[in-house]
N, C-alpha and C positions, 0 to 999 in steps of 0.2 A: 445277612448275618443271622444266625439262629443259635439257640441254646437247646440242645437236644432236638426235639421235633417241633419246637415253638419258635417261629421267626420273630425278630425284632421288627417294629414298624416305625418308620420315620416319615411323618407327614408334615410338609412345610411348603409354602409357596415361595418360589424363588424371589418374587418381588418383595415379600416381607423381609426376607433375609438380606436382600440388597439394600432395602431402606434402613434396616438396623445397622448394617455396615457403614452406610453413608453417614448416618447420624454419629456413629462412633468416631469415624475418621474426622468429621467436621469438628467435633468437640476436642479431639486430640490436637488438631491444628490450632484451634482457638485457644487452648490452654497450654500451648507450647509443649505438648507431650505428657503433661501431668495426669491427664485422664486415661492414658494408655493402660495401666493395670486394671482399672475399672472397666475399660472397654473389652479387654481380654476376658474378664470374669463375666461380663454381660453376654458376650458371644457364647461362652460355655453354658450359661444358664438358658439362653435362647435355644440352643441345640438340645439340651436335656428336656426342655419344656415340650418339645415336639417328638420325643422318643417314647414309644410305648412297647410294653412286653405283655401281651395277652391281657390287656385291660389295666395293667399296672403302669403307673407313670413314674418318671424320674425327676428328682429335685436335688439341687446342690446347695451346700452351705458355704461355698467359697465366697470370700469378700475381697474387695480391692486391697485392703490393709494386709490381710493374711497372704495374699498373692505377692505383695511387695516384699514382705518378710521372707517368703519362700524363694523369691527371685534373688534377693540379696545373699541368702545362704548358698544358693546354687552357683552364683557368680564367684563368691569368695572361695568355694571349694574348687572350682575350675581354675581360678587364677593361682591359688596356693599350690595346687597339685600339678600345675603346668599342663592341664588338660587330661591328666591320667585318671581323674575321678569321673570322667564323662559317663561311663556306664552306670556308676553309682548315682550320679546326678539325674540321669534319665529315669532310673527306678524310683528315686526320691520324688521326682515330679509326677510320675504316674501314681505313686502311693498318695500324694497330696490330693489329686483329683478323686481317686477312688475312695479314700477315707472320708471325703466330704460329700459323697454321692449317696442319696437315699432313694429307695424304691417304695412307693406308696400304692396301696391297692390290695385287693384280694387276690392271692396267688396260691394255687395248690401245686406245690412242687412235686407231689406224687404223680401228677399227670404227665410230667415231662419224661419222655422216653429217651434214654441215651442208647443209640443204636450204633454199635461199632461196625456193623455190616452195611454202612451207607454206600451208595453208589460212588465209586471213586472217579475223580476227574483225572483222566489219563493224559491230558494234553501236556502237562509238565513233564511226565515221564517220557512221552514221545519226543518232546523237544530236546530234553537232555540226552536221550539215546541217539538222536540224529546228530547232536553237537559233538558227542564223543565217539560217534561211529561204532556203536555197539548194538547188539540185538537184545531186546527186552521182551520176555514173555510175562504177561500180566495174567495172574490166575484169577 
């Protein structure tokens, strides 16, 4: 994944992620599920800790308590609307994570080049053209 011409970097060992998951699941079982919101938040923080964007690092302010409050709001909206508020709930959940995300470090956004003439991946176009049995000329 990239933003403009700058790629995001995600460096993490699988063993450290597996150990983090194992500890979280162990504490969830030990506390009969009460640790689950804090486990979800710790996973999110763990992932953001290993994400970099040209030297800048990401940090999140999410907490277990705020995640519980957010989850209760989402569940109530879904139940009261009989599921019709699902798109709104998904956007609300994304906004929760993005509003609590912070990027720290020196970043020169003027160096980022947005290039609309990037090389196009034509595999999707070819697959759809063959599925619908149409000819597609890609310029």
